[in-house]
C-alpha positions in Angstrom: 19.5 -48.5 4.4 15.9 -49.6 5.1 15.0 -53.3 5.3 13.1 -53.3 1.9 16.2 -52.1 0.1 18.3 -54.7 2.0 16.0 -57.5 1.0 16.0 -56.3 -2.6 19.8 -56.1 -2.8 20.1 -59.5 -1.1 17.7 -61.0 -3.5 19.6 -59.6 -6.5 22.9 -60.8 -5.1 21.7 -64.3 -4.4 20.1 -64.6 -7.8 23.1 -63.3 -9.8 26.1 -64.5 -7.9 26.4 -67.8 -9.7 24.9 -66.8 -13.1 27.5 -65.5 -15.6 26.0 -62.0 -15.6 28.0 -60.3 -12.8 26.5 -60.0 -9.4 28.7 -57.1 -8.5 27.8 -55.3 -11.7 24.1 -55.7 -10.9 24.5 -54.6 -7.3 26.5 -51.6 -8.4 23.8 -50.6 -10.8 21.0 -51.1 -8.3 22.8 -49.3 -5.5 23.2 -46.3 -7.8 19.5 -46.4 -8.8 18.6 -46.4 -5.1 20.6 -43.2 -4.6 23.8 -44.5 -2.9 27.3 -43.3 -3.7 28.7 -46.5 -5.1 32.3 -45.9 -4.2 31.7 -45.1 -0.6 33.6 -47.4 1.8 30.4 -48.7 3.5 28.7 -49.5 0.1 31.7 -51.3 -1.3 32.0 -53.3 1.9 28.3 -54.0 2.0 28.5 -55.4 -1.6 31.3 -57.7 -0.7 29.9 -58.9 2.7 26.5 -59.9 1.4 28.2 -62.2 -1.1 29.1 -64.4 1.8 25.5 -65.4 2.2 25.4 -66.8 -1.4 28.8 -68.6 -0.9 27.6 -70.2 2.3 24.6 -71.4 0.5 27.0 -73.0 -2.1 28.9 -74.7 0.7 25.6 -76.1 2.0 24.6 -77.3 -1.4 28.1 -79.0 -1.9 28.2 -80.2 1.7 28.5 -83.9 0.7 31.5 -83.1 -1.6 33.1 -80.9 1.0 32.6 -83.6 3.7 34.5 -86.0 1.5 37.2 -83.6 0.2 38.3 -81.8 3.5 39.0 -85.0 5.5 40.9 -86.4 2.4 43.0 -83.2 2.3 44.0 -83.5 6.0 44.7 -87.2 5.8 47.0 -86.6 2.8 48.8 -83.8 4.6 49.9 -86.1 7.4 50.1 -89.4 5.5 52.0 -89.3 2.2 50.5 -92.7 1.2 47.1 -91.1 0.9 48.2 -88.3 -1.5 47.2 -90.2 -4.6 43.6 -89.8 -3.5 41.6 -87.8 -6.1 39.9 -85.7 -3.4 43.3 -84.8 -1.9 44.5 -83.6 -5.2 41.3 -81.7 -5.9 41.5 -79.9 -2.6 45.0 -78.7 -3.5 43.7 -77.6 -6.9 41.1 -75.4 -5.4 43.6 -73.9 -3.0 46.0 -73.1 -5.8 43.2 -71.8 -7.9 42.2 -69.3 -5.2 45.6 -67.7 -4.9 45.5 -65.4 -8.0 42.3 -63.6 -7.1 43.6 -63.1 -3.5 47.0 -61.6 -4.7 45.5 -59.4 -7.4 42.6 -58.3 -5.1 45.0 -57.1 -2.4 47.4 -55.4 -4.8 44.6 -53.4 -6.6 42.1 -53.1 -3.7 41.9 -49.2 -4.0 41.3 -49.2 -7.7 38.7 -52.0 -7.5 36.7 -50.2 -4.8 36.9 -46.7 -6.5 37.8 -46.3 -10.2 36.4 -49.7 -11.4 33.1 -49.1 -9.7 32.2 -46.5 -12.4 29.2 -47.5 -14.4 31.2 -46.9 -17.6 33.4 -49.8 -16.6 30.4 -52.0 -15.6 28.6 -51.4 -18.9 31.7 -51.9 -21.0 32.7 -55.1 -19.2 29.2 -56.6 -19.5 29.5 -56.2 -23.3 33.1 -56.9 -23.9 33.3 -60.1 -21.9 30.2 -61.4 -23.6 32.4 -61.9 -26.6 34.8 -64.1 -24.6 31.9 -66.1 -23.3 30.5 -66.6 -26.8 33.8 -67.8 -28.1 34.4 -70.2 -25.2 30.9 -71.6 -25.4 31.4 -72.5 -29.1 35.1 -73.4 -29.1 34.9 -75.9 -26.2 35.0 -79.6 -27.0 33.7 -80.6 -23.5 35.6 -83.8 -23.7 37.1 -83.5 -20.2 35.2 -84.2 -16.9 35.6 -83.4 -13.2 37.8 -86.5 -12.5 40.4 -85.1 -14.9 40.8 -81.7 -13.2 44.5 -80.9 -12.3 46.2 -78.1 -10.4 47.2 -76.6 -13.7 43.6 -76.3 -14.8 42.4 -74.7 -11.6 45.4 -72.3 -11.5 44.4 -71.1 -15.0 40.7 -70.9 -14.1 41.6 -69.2 -10.8 43.6 -66.6 -12.7 40.6 -65.9 -14.9 38.5 -65.5 -11.8 40.7 -62.5 -10.9 39.2 -60.7 -13.9 35.9 -60.6 -12.1 37.4 -58.0 -9.7 36.2 -55.7 -12.5 32.5 -55.3 -11.9 30.6 -56.4 -15.0 32.9 -59.3 -16.1 31.3 -61.9 -13.7 33.3 -64.3 -11.6 31.3 -67.3 -12.7 31.4 -66.1 -16.3 35.2 -65.8 -16.2 35.7 -69.2 -14.5 33.2 -71.0 -16.7 34.7 -69.6 -19.9 38.3 -70.5 -18.8 37.1 -74.0 -17.9 35.3 -74.4 -21.3 38.5 -73.4 -23.0 40.3 -76.1 -21.1 37.7 -78.4 -22.7 35.7 -79.3 -19.6 32.0 -80.0 -19.9 29.6 -77.3 -18.7 28.5 -79.1 -15.5 32.2 -79.6 -14.5 33.1 -75.9 -15.1 30.0 -74.8 -13.2 30.9 -77.0 -10.2 34.5 -75.8 -10.4 33.2 -72.2 -10.3 31.2 -73.0 -7.2 34.2 -74.5 -5.4 36.5 -71.7 -6.3 33.9 -69.1 -5.1 34.0 -70.4 -1.5 37.5 -69.3 -0.4 37.5 -66.2 -2.7 34.2 -64.7 -1.6 34.5 -65.7 2.1 38.0 -64.2 2.3 36.7 -61.0 0.7 33.8 -60.7 3.0 35.8 -61.4 6.2 38.4 -58.8 5.1 35.7 -56.2 4.6 34.1 -57.0 7.9 37.5 -56.5 9.7 38.4 -53.3 7.8 35.1 -51.6 7.4 33.1 -52.6 10.5 32.8 -49.0 11.7 31.9 -47.6 8.3 29.1 -50.2 8.0 27.8 -49.4 11.4 27.7 -45.6 10.7 26.6 -46.1 7.0 24.2 -48.7 5.6 24.0 -50.3 9.1 24.5 -53.9 10.3 20.8 -54.8 10.5 20.5 -54.1 6.8 23.8 -55.9 6.0 22.8 -59.0 7.9 19.4 -59.0 6.4 20.7 -58.8 2.9 23.3 -61.5 3.6 20.6 -63.9 4.8 18.4 -63.2 1.8 21.3 -63.7 -0.6 22.0 -67.1 1.0 18.4 -68.3 0.7 18.0 -67.2 -2.9 21.6 -68.3 -3.8 20.8 -71.8 -2.7 17.9 -72.0 -5.2 20.0 -70.4 -7.9 22.8 -72.9 -7.6 20.4 -75.8 -7.8 18.7 -74.4 -10.9 21.9 -73.4 -12.7 23.4 -76.9 -12.6 20.3 -78.3 -14.1 20.2 -75.6 -16.8 23.8 -75.8 -18.0 23.4 -79.6 -18.4 21.0 -78.9 -21.2 21.7 -75.4 -22.6 24.4 -73.2 -23.9 25.2 -69.7 -22.3 23.4 -67.9 -25.2 20.6 -66.5 -23.0 23.1 -65.0 -20.6 25.2 -63.5 -23.3 22.2 -61.8 -24.9 21.1 -60.5 -21.6 24.6 -59.1 -20.8 24.9 -57.3 -24.1 21.4 -55.8 -23.8 22.0 -54.6 -20.2 25.4 -53.2 -20.9 24.2 -51.3 -23.9 21.2 -49.9 -22.0 23.5 -48.9 -19.1 26.0 -47.1 -21.4 23.2 -45.3 -23.1 21.8 -44.1 -19.8 25.2 -43.0 -18.5 26.1 -41.4 -21.9 22.9 -39.4 -22.0 23.3 -38.2 -18.4 20.2 -40.0 -17.3 22.2 -41.5 -14.5 25.7 -40.6 -13.2 28.6 -43.0 -13.7 29.6 -42.8 -10.0 
């Protein structure tokens, strides 16, 4: 992979990771258009690894919250009198909410990296899950706020996050929709999506580095992978900042319309043989 392609893919990853339009779906489409075999081990690993750039950008953006939550968690572990602290409880909520995607991701790793990478699945998921987002956006009362988040809420939202292992659904779209259906406001569900992304995406990236180091080296190459990761981090930081401001004042309608349009176009292109599904 040349540096121009790495920068382009890193830019798309950083831009789309936290928008409810599926970063993996966009990367899969773009990788196919660039001529790559989208189910090759080095490409699937590359796709997962460069997400760590965006998630590290999220951690930097949320650094003040993390600097408060992490110490509170460890204080509560060793001192039961501190376990009523809201930050301690929130930390446990994020941990529990991260378990479903880890379990399902490991159980169905082969299918996720092969069968579900088909552009048929990507296009179908972009369209189908838009209906879920539309319903959640309109059914939510938004009467609950971040201080009211419980472990039960994040476990439900974390289970929804596992749906995003199907390219095209969108991790942020799934978590935000589940949060809205739990009656949280849009800013709260967006922040929850950010927090839940940190352990999920970091773990996925580290696992791929450990398992596919040699395939990356002999395939897309580490210089391109590192470049794309750095670009995704820089762009991701800007995207996180913009998204929180946007959802405070708008519905998800623009994202839903975009998803349906892209999914429809993709299915037409695959169906007519203009591009191959895998």
